[in-house]
PyMOL CGO cylinders between C-alpha atoms (Angstrom):
from pymol import cmd
from pymol.cgo import CYLINDER

trace = [
    CYLINDER, 25.84, -4.25, -21.90, 27.56, -4.95, -18.61, 0.3, 1, 1, 1, 1, 1, 1,
    CYLINDER, 27.56, -4.95, -18.61, 29.88, -7.88, -18.12, 0.3, 1, 1, 1, 1, 1, 1,
    CYLINDER, 29.88, -7.88, -18.12, 28.70, -11.04, -16.36, 0.3, 1, 1, 1, 1, 1, 1,
    CYLINDER, 28.70, -11.04, -16.36, 30.70, -10.42, -13.16, 0.3, 1, 1, 1, 1, 1, 1,
    CYLINDER, 30.70, -10.42, -13.16, 29.24, -6.96, -12.50, 0.3, 1, 1, 1, 1, 1, 1,
    CYLINDER, 29.24, -6.96, -12.50, 25.73, -8.21, -13.22, 0.3, 1, 1, 1, 1, 1, 1,
    CYLINDER, 25.73, -8.21, -13.22, 26.20, -11.15, -10.86, 0.3, 1, 1, 1, 1, 1, 1,
    CYLINDER, 26.20, -11.15, -10.86, 27.51, -8.83, -8.13, 0.3, 1, 1, 1, 1, 1, 1,
    CYLINDER, 27.51, -8.83, -8.13, 24.44, -6.63, -8.58, 0.3, 1, 1, 1, 1, 1, 1,
    CYLINDER, 24.44, -6.63, -8.58, 22.28, -9.74, -8.27, 0.3, 1, 1, 1, 1, 1, 1,
    CYLINDER, 22.28, -9.74, -8.27, 24.03, -10.74, -5.04, 0.3, 1, 1, 1, 1, 1, 1,
    CYLINDER, 24.03, -10.74, -5.04, 23.47, -7.21, -3.63, 0.3, 1, 1, 1, 1, 1, 1,
    CYLINDER, 23.47, -7.21, -3.63, 19.90, -7.11, -4.96, 0.3, 1, 1, 1, 1, 1, 1,
    CYLINDER, 19.90, -7.11, -4.96, 20.81, -3.73, -6.40, 0.3, 1, 1, 1, 1, 1, 1,
    CYLINDER, 20.81, -3.73, -6.40, 17.64, -1.76, -7.26, 0.3, 1, 1, 1, 1, 1, 1,
    CYLINDER, 17.64, -1.76, -7.26, 19.56, 0.21, -9.91, 0.3, 1, 1, 1, 1, 1, 1,
    CYLINDER, 19.56, 0.21, -9.91, 19.52, -2.95, -12.06, 0.3, 1, 1, 1, 1, 1, 1,
    CYLINDER, 19.52, -2.95, -12.06, 15.79, -3.55, -11.64, 0.3, 1, 1, 1, 1, 1, 1,
    CYLINDER, 15.79, -3.55, -11.64, 14.16, -3.44, -15.08, 0.3, 1, 1, 1, 1, 1, 1,
    CYLINDER, 14.16, -3.44, -15.08, 17.58, -3.12, -16.74, 0.3, 1, 1, 1, 1, 1, 1,
    CYLINDER, 17.58, -3.12, -16.74, 18.53, -6.78, -16.56, 0.3, 1, 1, 1, 1, 1, 1,
    CYLINDER, 18.53, -6.78, -16.56, 16.60, -10.01, -15.97, 0.3, 1, 1, 1, 1, 1, 1,
    CYLINDER, 16.60, -10.01, -15.97, 18.09, -13.14, -14.41, 0.3, 1, 1, 1, 1, 1, 1,
    CYLINDER, 18.09, -13.14, -14.41, 17.18, -16.55, -15.82, 0.3, 1, 1, 1, 1, 1, 1,
    CYLINDER, 17.18, -16.55, -15.82, 18.04, -19.74, -13.94, 0.3, 1, 1, 1, 1, 1, 1,
    CYLINDER, 18.04, -19.74, -13.94, 18.70, -22.73, -16.17, 0.3, 1, 1, 1, 1, 1, 1,
    CYLINDER, 18.70, -22.73, -16.17, 18.02, -25.36, -13.49, 0.3, 1, 1, 1, 1, 1, 1,
    CYLINDER, 18.02, -25.36, -13.49, 14.53, -24.07, -12.65, 0.3, 1, 1, 1, 1, 1, 1,
    CYLINDER, 14.53, -24.07, -12.65, 13.48, -22.56, -15.99, 0.3, 1, 1, 1, 1, 1, 1,
    CYLINDER, 13.48, -22.56, -15.99, 12.41, -19.36, -14.20, 0.3, 1, 1, 1, 1, 1, 1,
    CYLINDER, 12.41, -19.36, -14.20, 13.51, -15.76, -14.75, 0.3, 1, 1, 1, 1, 1, 1,
    CYLINDER, 13.51, -15.76, -14.75, 13.44, -13.02, -12.09, 0.3, 1, 1, 1, 1, 1, 1,
    CYLINDER, 13.44, -13.02, -12.09, 14.20, -9.40, -11.45, 0.3, 1, 1, 1, 1, 1, 1,
    CYLINDER, 14.20, -9.40, -11.45, 17.60, -8.80, -9.82, 0.3, 1, 1, 1, 1, 1, 1,
    CYLINDER, 17.60, -8.80, -9.82, 15.88, -7.55, -6.65, 0.3, 1, 1, 1, 1, 1, 1,
    CYLINDER, 15.88, -7.55, -6.65, 13.87, -10.76, -6.14, 0.3, 1, 1, 1, 1, 1, 1,
    CYLINDER, 13.87, -10.76, -6.14, 14.21, -12.09, -2.60, 0.3, 1, 1, 1, 1, 1, 1,
    CYLINDER, 14.21, -12.09, -2.60, 14.87, -15.70, -3.61, 0.3, 1, 1, 1, 1, 1, 1,
    CYLINDER, 14.87, -15.70, -3.61, 18.11, -17.43, -2.75, 0.3, 1, 1, 1, 1, 1, 1,
    CYLINDER, 18.11, -17.43, -2.75, 20.88, -16.30, -5.09, 0.3, 1, 1, 1, 1, 1, 1,
    CYLINDER, 20.88, -16.30, -5.09, 21.56, -19.07, -7.64, 0.3, 1, 1, 1, 1, 1, 1,
    CYLINDER, 21.56, -19.07, -7.64, 25.03, -20.27, -8.50, 0.3, 1, 1, 1, 1, 1, 1,
    CYLINDER, 25.03, -20.27, -8.50, 26.70, -18.26, -11.25, 0.3, 1, 1, 1, 1, 1, 1,
    CYLINDER, 26.70, -18.26, -11.25, 27.07, -21.34, -13.45, 0.3, 1, 1, 1, 1, 1, 1,
    CYLINDER, 27.07, -21.34, -13.45, 23.26, -21.76, -13.55, 0.3, 1, 1, 1, 1, 1, 1,
    CYLINDER, 23.26, -21.76, -13.55, 22.21, -18.28, -14.64, 0.3, 1, 1, 1, 1, 1, 1,
    CYLINDER, 22.21, -18.28, -14.64, 21.99, -16.14, -17.74, 0.3, 1, 1, 1, 1, 1, 1,
    CYLINDER, 21.99, -16.14, -17.74, 21.22, -12.44, -17.99, 0.3, 1, 1, 1, 1, 1, 1,
    CYLINDER, 21.22, -12.44, -17.99, 18.74, -10.96, -20.46, 0.3, 1, 1, 1, 1, 1, 1,
    CYLINDER, 18.74, -10.96, -20.46, 18.05, -7.30, -21.31, 0.3, 1, 1, 1, 1, 1, 1,
    CYLINDER, 18.05, -7.30, -21.31, 14.25, -7.74, -21.22, 0.3, 1, 1, 1, 1, 1, 1,
    CYLINDER, 14.25, -7.74, -21.22, 11.53, -10.01, -19.93, 0.3, 1, 1, 1, 1, 1, 1,
    CYLINDER, 11.53, -10.01, -19.93, 10.53, -10.76, -23.52, 0.3, 1, 1, 1, 1, 1, 1,
    CYLINDER, 10.53, -10.76, -23.52, 14.06, -11.98, -24.32, 0.3, 1, 1, 1, 1, 1, 1,
    CYLINDER, 14.06, -11.98, -24.32, 14.00, -14.34, -21.32, 0.3, 1, 1, 1, 1, 1, 1,
    CYLINDER, 14.00, -14.34, -21.32, 10.58, -15.67, -22.35, 0.3, 1, 1, 1, 1, 1, 1,
    CYLINDER, 10.58, -15.67, -22.35, 11.73, -16.12, -25.96, 0.3, 1, 1, 1, 1, 1, 1,
    CYLINDER, 11.73, -16.12, -25.96, 14.63, -18.21, -24.60, 0.3, 1, 1, 1, 1, 1, 1,
    CYLINDER, 14.63, -18.21, -24.60, 12.08, -20.51, -22.93, 0.3, 1, 1, 1, 1, 1, 1,
    CYLINDER, 12.08, -20.51, -22.93, 12.02, -19.23, -19.34, 0.3, 1, 1, 1, 1, 1, 1,
    CYLINDER, 12.02, -19.23, -19.34, 8.82, -18.56, -17.38, 0.3, 1, 1, 1, 1, 1, 1,
    CYLINDER, 8.82, -18.56, -17.38, 8.31, -15.60, -15.02, 0.3, 1, 1, 1, 1, 1, 1,
    CYLINDER, 8.31, -15.60, -15.02, 8.88, -15.88, -11.28, 0.3, 1, 1, 1, 1, 1, 1,
    CYLINDER, 8.88, -15.88, -11.28, 5.65, -15.94, -9.29, 0.3, 1, 1, 1, 1, 1, 1,
    CYLINDER, 5.65, -15.94, -9.29, 7.22, -13.98, -6.42, 0.3, 1, 1, 1, 1, 1, 1,
    CYLINDER, 7.22, -13.98, -6.42, 8.72, -10.89, -8.10, 0.3, 1, 1, 1, 1, 1, 1,
    CYLINDER, 8.72, -10.89, -8.10, 6.46, -10.85, -11.21, 0.3, 1, 1, 1, 1, 1, 1,
    CYLINDER, 6.46, -10.85, -11.21, 9.17, -9.75, -13.69, 0.3, 1, 1, 1, 1, 1, 1,
    CYLINDER, 9.17, -9.75, -13.69, 6.78, -9.69, -16.64, 0.3, 1, 1, 1, 1, 1, 1,
    CYLINDER, 6.78, -9.69, -16.64, 4.92, -6.72, -15.15, 0.3, 1, 1, 1, 1, 1, 1,
    CYLINDER, 4.92, -6.72, -15.15, 6.04, -3.19, -15.78, 0.3, 1, 1, 1, 1, 1, 1,
    CYLINDER, 6.04, -3.19, -15.78, 7.66, -1.41, -12.83, 0.3, 1, 1, 1, 1, 1, 1,
    CYLINDER, 7.66, -1.41, -12.83, 5.25, 0.52, -10.60, 0.3, 1, 1, 1, 1, 1, 1,
    CYLINDER, 5.25, 0.52, -10.60, 2.09, -1.09, -11.94, 0.3, 1, 1, 1, 1, 1, 1,
    CYLINDER, 2.09, -1.09, -11.94, -0.39, -2.41, -9.30, 0.3, 1, 1, 1, 1, 1, 1,
    CYLINDER, -0.39, -2.41, -9.30, 0.75, -6.02, -9.66, 0.3, 1, 1, 1, 1, 1, 1,
    CYLINDER, 0.75, -6.02, -9.66, 4.37, -4.96, -9.20, 0.3, 1, 1, 1, 1, 1, 1,
    CYLINDER, 4.37, -4.96, -9.20, 3.63, -3.07, -5.99, 0.3, 1, 1, 1, 1, 1, 1,
    CYLINDER, 3.63, -3.07, -5.99, 2.01, -6.14, -4.42, 0.3, 1, 1, 1, 1, 1, 1,
    CYLINDER, 2.01, -6.14, -4.42, 0.12, -5.77, -1.14, 0.3, 1, 1, 1, 1, 1, 1,
    CYLINDER, 0.12, -5.77, -1.14, 0.78, -2.03, -0.99, 0.3, 1, 1, 1, 1, 1, 1,
    CYLINDER, 0.78, -2.03, -0.99, -1.77, -1.69, -3.81, 0.3, 1, 1, 1, 1, 1, 1,
    CYLINDER, -1.77, -1.69, -3.81, -4.46, -3.30, -1.65, 0.3, 1, 1, 1, 1, 1, 1,
    CYLINDER, -4.46, -3.30, -1.65, -3.70, -0.88, 1.20, 0.3, 1, 1, 1, 1, 1, 1,
    CYLINDER, -3.70, -0.88, 1.20, -3.76, 2.10, -1.19, 0.3, 1, 1, 1, 1, 1, 1,
    CYLINDER, -3.76, 2.10, -1.19, -7.14, 0.98, -2.58, 0.3, 1, 1, 1, 1, 1, 1,
    CYLINDER, -7.14, 0.98, -2.58, -8.47, 0.55, 0.97, 0.3, 1, 1, 1, 1, 1, 1,
    CYLINDER, -8.47, 0.55, 0.97, -7.29, 4.05, 1.91, 0.3, 1, 1, 1, 1, 1, 1,
    CYLINDER, -7.29, 4.05, 1.91, -9.02, 5.52, -1.14, 0.3, 1, 1, 1, 1, 1, 1,
    CYLINDER, -9.02, 5.52, -1.14, -12.27, 3.79, -0.20, 0.3, 1, 1, 1, 1, 1, 1,
    CYLINDER, -12.27, 3.79, -0.20, -11.88, 4.93, 3.40, 0.3, 1, 1, 1, 1, 1, 1,
    CYLINDER, -11.88, 4.93, 3.40, -11.35, 8.53, 2.31, 0.3, 1, 1, 1, 1, 1, 1,
    CYLINDER, -11.35, 8.53, 2.31, -14.63, 8.21, 0.45, 0.3, 1, 1, 1, 1, 1, 1,
    CYLINDER, -14.63, 8.21, 0.45, -16.28, 7.05, 3.70, 0.3, 1, 1, 1, 1, 1, 1,
    CYLINDER, -16.28, 7.05, 3.70, -16.18, 3.26, 3.39, 0.3, 1, 1, 1, 1, 1, 1,
    CYLINDER, -16.18, 3.26, 3.39, -15.78, 2.67, 7.14, 0.3, 1, 1, 1, 1, 1, 1,
    CYLINDER, -15.78, 2.67, 7.14, -18.07, 5.50, 8.22, 0.3, 1, 1, 1, 1, 1, 1,
    CYLINDER, -18.07, 5.50, 8.22, -21.21, 3.37, 7.95, 0.3, 1, 1, 1, 1, 1, 1,
    CYLINDER, -21.21, 3.37, 7.95, -19.85, -0.12, 7.21, 0.3, 1, 1, 1, 1, 1, 1,
    CYLINDER, -19.85, -0.12, 7.21, -17.70, -2.64, 9.05, 0.3, 1, 1, 1, 1, 1, 1,
    CYLINDER, -17.70, -2.64, 9.05, -14.16, -3.72, 8.18, 0.3, 1, 1, 1, 1, 1, 1,
    CYLINDER, -14.16, -3.72, 8.18, -15.65, -6.96, 6.82, 0.3, 1, 1, 1, 1, 1, 1,
    CYLINDER, -15.65, -6.96, 6.82, -17.53, -5.04, 4.11, 0.3, 1, 1, 1, 1, 1, 1,
    CYLINDER, -17.53, -5.04, 4.11, -14.41, -3.08, 3.15, 0.3, 1, 1, 1, 1, 1, 1,
    CYLINDER, -14.41, -3.08, 3.15, -12.35, -6.28, 2.99, 0.3, 1, 1, 1, 1, 1, 1,
    CYLINDER, -12.35, -6.28, 2.99, -14.91, -7.98, 0.75, 0.3, 1, 1, 1, 1, 1, 1,
    CYLINDER, -14.91, -7.98, 0.75, -14.83, -4.98, -1.64, 0.3, 1, 1, 1, 1, 1, 1,
    CYLINDER, -14.83, -4.98, -1.64, -11.06, -5.47, -1.87, 0.3, 1, 1, 1, 1, 1, 1,
    CYLINDER, -11.06, -5.47, -1.87, -11.32, -9.23, -2.34, 0.3, 1, 1, 1, 1, 1, 1,
    CYLINDER, -11.32, -9.23, -2.34, -9.51, -10.14, 0.89, 0.3, 1, 1, 1, 1, 1, 1,
    CYLINDER, -9.51, -10.14, 0.89, -10.54, -11.29, 4.34, 0.3, 1, 1, 1, 1, 1, 1,
    CYLINDER, -10.54, -11.29, 4.34, -10.85, -8.88, 7.27, 0.3, 1, 1, 1, 1, 1, 1,
    CYLINDER, -10.85, -8.88, 7.27, -7.95, -10.50, 9.16, 0.3, 1, 1, 1, 1, 1, 1,
    CYLINDER, -7.95, -10.50, 9.16, -5.70, -10.24, 6.13, 0.3, 1, 1, 1, 1, 1, 1,
    CYLINDER, -5.70, -10.24, 6.13, -6.68, -6.60, 5.63, 0.3, 1, 1, 1, 1, 1, 1,
    CYLINDER, -6.68, -6.60, 5.63, -5.83, -5.87, 9.27, 0.3, 1, 1, 1, 1, 1, 1,
    CYLINDER, -5.83, -5.87, 9.27, -2.45, -7.59, 8.82, 0.3, 1, 1, 1, 1, 1, 1,
    CYLINDER, -2.45, -7.59, 8.82, -1.72, -5.52, 5.70, 0.3, 1, 1, 1, 1, 1, 1,
    CYLINDER, -1.72, -5.52, 5.70, -2.56, -2.30, 7.55, 0.3, 1, 1, 1, 1, 1, 1,
    CYLINDER, -2.56, -2.30, 7.55, -0.33, -3.35, 10.46, 0.3, 1, 1, 1, 1, 1, 1,
    CYLINDER, -0.33, -3.35, 10.46, 2.53, -4.14, 8.06, 0.3, 1, 1, 1, 1, 1, 1,
    CYLINDER, 2.53, -4.14, 8.06, 2.26, -1.01, 5.91, 0.3, 1, 1, 1, 1, 1, 1,
    CYLINDER, 2.26, -1.01, 5.91, 0.78, 1.63, 8.24, 0.3, 1, 1, 1, 1, 1, 1,
    CYLINDER, 0.78, 1.63, 8.24, 1.39, 0.26, 11.74, 0.3, 1, 1, 1, 1, 1, 1,
    CYLINDER, 1.39, 0.26, 11.74, -2.29, 0.86, 12.57, 0.3, 1, 1, 1, 1, 1, 1,
    CYLINDER, -2.29, 0.86, 12.57, -5.60, -0.95, 12.20, 0.3, 1, 1, 1, 1, 1, 1,
    CYLINDER, -5.60, -0.95, 12.20, -8.18, 0.01, 9.55, 0.3, 1, 1, 1, 1, 1, 1,
    CYLINDER, -8.18, 0.01, 9.55, -10.45, 1.41, 12.29, 0.3, 1, 1, 1, 1, 1, 1,
    CYLINDER, -10.45, 1.41, 12.29, -7.65, 3.58, 13.70, 0.3, 1, 1, 1, 1, 1, 1,
    CYLINDER, -7.65, 3.58, 13.70, -6.91, 4.97, 10.23, 0.3, 1, 1, 1, 1, 1, 1,
    CYLINDER, -6.91, 4.97, 10.23, -10.63, 5.58, 9.61, 0.3, 1, 1, 1, 1, 1, 1,
    CYLINDER, -10.63, 5.58, 9.61, -10.92, 7.48, 12.90, 0.3, 1, 1, 1, 1, 1, 1,
    CYLINDER, -10.92, 7.48, 12.90, -7.91, 9.59, 12.00, 0.3, 1, 1, 1, 1, 1, 1,
    CYLINDER, -7.91, 9.59, 12.00, -9.47, 10.42, 8.62, 0.3, 1, 1, 1, 1, 1, 1,
    CYLINDER, -9.47, 10.42, 8.62, -12.76, 11.39, 10.30, 0.3, 1, 1, 1, 1, 1, 1,
    CYLINDER, -12.76, 11.39, 10.30, -10.96, 13.68, 12.73, 0.3, 1, 1, 1, 1, 1, 1,
    CYLINDER, -10.96, 13.68, 12.73, -9.06, 15.33, 9.87, 0.3, 1, 1, 1, 1, 1, 1,
    CYLINDER, -9.06, 15.33, 9.87, -12.33, 15.90, 7.97, 0.3, 1, 1, 1, 1, 1, 1,
    CYLINDER, -12.33, 15.90, 7.97, -13.97, 17.32, 11.08, 0.3, 1, 1, 1, 1, 1, 1,
    CYLINDER, -13.97, 17.32, 11.08, -11.06, 19.69, 11.76, 0.3, 1, 1, 1, 1, 1, 1,
    CYLINDER, -11.06, 19.69, 11.76, -11.22, 21.00, 8.18, 0.3, 1, 1, 1, 1, 1, 1,
    CYLINDER, -11.22, 21.00, 8.18, -14.98, 21.53, 8.45, 0.3, 1, 1, 1, 1, 1, 1,
    CYLINDER, -14.98, 21.53, 8.45, -14.68, 23.25, 11.82, 0.3, 1, 1, 1, 1, 1, 1,
    CYLINDER, -14.68, 23.25, 11.82, -12.04, 25.57, 10.45, 0.3, 1, 1, 1, 1, 1, 1,
    CYLINDER, -12.04, 25.57, 10.45, -13.61, 26.38, 7.10, 0.3, 1, 1, 1, 1, 1, 1,
    CYLINDER, -13.61, 26.38, 7.10, -17.39, 26.37, 7.70, 0.3, 1, 1, 1, 1, 1, 1,
    CYLINDER, -17.39, 26.37, 7.70, -19.99, 27.71, 10.10, 0.3, 1, 1, 1, 1, 1, 1,
    CYLINDER, -19.99, 27.71, 10.10, -21.80, 24.37, 10.36, 0.3, 1, 1, 1, 1, 1, 1,
    CYLINDER, -21.80, 24.37, 10.36, -23.08, 23.29, 13.74, 0.3, 1, 1, 1, 1, 1, 1,
    CYLINDER, -23.08, 23.29, 13.74, -21.08, 20.69, 15.66, 0.3, 1, 1, 1, 1, 1, 1,
    CYLINDER, -21.08, 20.69, 15.66, -23.71, 18.02, 14.95, 0.3, 1, 1, 1, 1, 1, 1,
    CYLINDER, -23.71, 18.02, 14.95, -23.61, 18.79, 11.19, 0.3, 1, 1, 1, 1, 1, 1,
    CYLINDER, -23.61, 18.79, 11.19, -19.80, 18.64, 11.23, 0.3, 1, 1, 1, 1, 1, 1,
    CYLINDER, -19.80, 18.64, 11.23, -19.94, 15.28, 13.00, 0.3, 1, 1, 1, 1, 1, 1,
    CYLINDER, -19.94, 15.28, 13.00, -22.37, 13.91, 10.44, 0.3, 1, 1, 1, 1, 1, 1,
    CYLINDER, -22.37, 13.91, 10.44, -20.41, 15.16, 7.42, 0.3, 1, 1, 1, 1, 1, 1,
    CYLINDER, -20.41, 15.16, 7.42, -17.10, 13.97, 8.86, 0.3, 1, 1, 1, 1, 1, 1,
    CYLINDER, -17.10, 13.97, 8.86, -18.51, 10.44, 9.20, 0.3, 1, 1, 1, 1, 1, 1,
    CYLINDER, -18.51, 10.44, 9.20, -19.11, 10.17, 12.93, 0.3, 1, 1, 1, 1, 1, 1,
    CYLINDER, -19.11, 10.17, 12.93, -22.24, 8.24, 13.93, 0.3, 1, 1, 1, 1, 1, 1,
    CYLINDER, -22.24, 8.24, 13.93, -23.09, 10.79, 16.64, 0.3, 1, 1, 1, 1, 1, 1,
    CYLINDER, -23.09, 10.79, 16.64, -21.74, 14.16, 17.81, 0.3, 1, 1, 1, 1, 1, 1,
    CYLINDER, -21.74, 14.16, 17.81, -20.81, 12.57, 21.17, 0.3, 1, 1, 1, 1, 1, 1,
    CYLINDER, -20.81, 12.57, 21.17, -18.46, 10.19, 19.36, 0.3, 1, 1, 1, 1, 1, 1,
    CYLINDER, -18.46, 10.19, 19.36, -16.74, 13.12, 17.66, 0.3, 1, 1, 1, 1, 1, 1,
    CYLINDER, -16.74, 13.12, 17.66, -16.49, 14.97, 20.97, 0.3, 1, 1, 1, 1, 1, 1,
    CYLINDER, -16.49, 14.97, 20.97, -14.97, 11.90, 22.67, 0.3, 1, 1, 1, 1, 1, 1,
    CYLINDER, -14.97, 11.90, 22.67, -12.47, 11.41, 19.81, 0.3, 1, 1, 1, 1, 1, 1,
    CYLINDER, -12.47, 11.41, 19.81, -11.33, 15.05, 19.98, 0.3, 1, 1, 1, 1, 1, 1,
    CYLINDER, -11.33, 15.05, 19.98, -11.01, 15.00, 23.78, 0.3, 1, 1, 1, 1, 1, 1,
    CYLINDER, -11.01, 15.00, 23.78, -9.13, 11.70, 23.63, 0.3, 1, 1, 1, 1, 1, 1,
    CYLINDER, -9.13, 11.70, 23.63, -6.69, 12.89, 20.95, 0.3, 1, 1, 1, 1, 1, 1,
    CYLINDER, -6.69, 12.89, 20.95, -6.32, 16.61, 21.64, 0.3, 1, 1, 1, 1, 1, 1,
    CYLINDER, -6.32, 16.61, 21.64, -7.60, 16.97, 25.24, 0.3, 1, 1, 1, 1, 1, 1,
    CYLINDER, -7.60, 16.97, 25.24, -9.92, 19.67, 23.88, 0.3, 1, 1, 1, 1, 1, 1,
    CYLINDER, -9.92, 19.67, 23.88, -13.49, 19.61, 22.56, 0.3, 1, 1, 1, 1, 1, 1,
    CYLINDER, -13.49, 19.61, 22.56, -14.21, 20.16, 18.86, 0.3, 1, 1, 1, 1, 1, 1,
    CYLINDER, -14.21, 20.16, 18.86, -15.51, 23.67, 19.53, 0.3, 1, 1, 1, 1, 1, 1,
    CYLINDER, -15.51, 23.67, 19.53, -11.98, 24.70, 20.54, 0.3, 1, 1, 1, 1, 1, 1,
    CYLINDER, -11.98, 24.70, 20.54, -10.95, 24.20, 16.90, 0.3, 1, 1, 1, 1, 1, 1,
    CYLINDER, -10.95, 24.20, 16.90, -13.59, 26.53, 15.56, 0.3, 1, 1, 1, 1, 1, 1,
    CYLINDER, -13.59, 26.53, 15.56, -11.92, 29.40, 13.75, 0.3, 1, 1, 1, 1, 1, 1,
    CYLINDER, -11.92, 29.40, 13.75, -12.70, 32.69, 15.47, 0.3, 1, 1, 1, 1, 1, 1,
    CYLINDER, -12.70, 32.69, 15.47, -14.48, 34.98, 13.01, 0.3, 1, 1, 1, 1, 1, 1,
    CYLINDER, -14.48, 34.98, 13.01, -14.57, 38.77, 13.53, 0.3, 1, 1, 1, 1, 1, 1,
]
cmd.load_cgo(trace, "trace")
């Protein structure tokens, strides 16, 4: 076990190497946290270090609601809002925004459409509709390259509502029509 001074210095630095190795309990609040928690650093005289979340709970401390120390590292609750974005991306890859609005996607995720847009802006620096368009274009490029489907069939399978929309998206992004991406076959 490390000495108190080195643990406290790691807490002050919010050192990720100590995350899951040591837990910080604050006597004055009755709460325990992970050393990377973004709360104000408590005074050294008010804290105790524990080797596990269970040890802190056995000593009578309750888990922090911000850093969720009782959860295992890398579980969905531990990753926070990034989990919501990852779930949204999975649904979008399966075509969630091809025929539905952002409102429907947000309700499937249990959040509001404005909050979902904020999460996408924070994590991906793009809106859900921009990401959905990018996914459609990627699907269309793969289909154009690997199949002999007609342009209208490619547009439908890629999730575009009409071949003209796919054509406009390709011209806007690549300054070339979708047919220019068709693999030349001998």
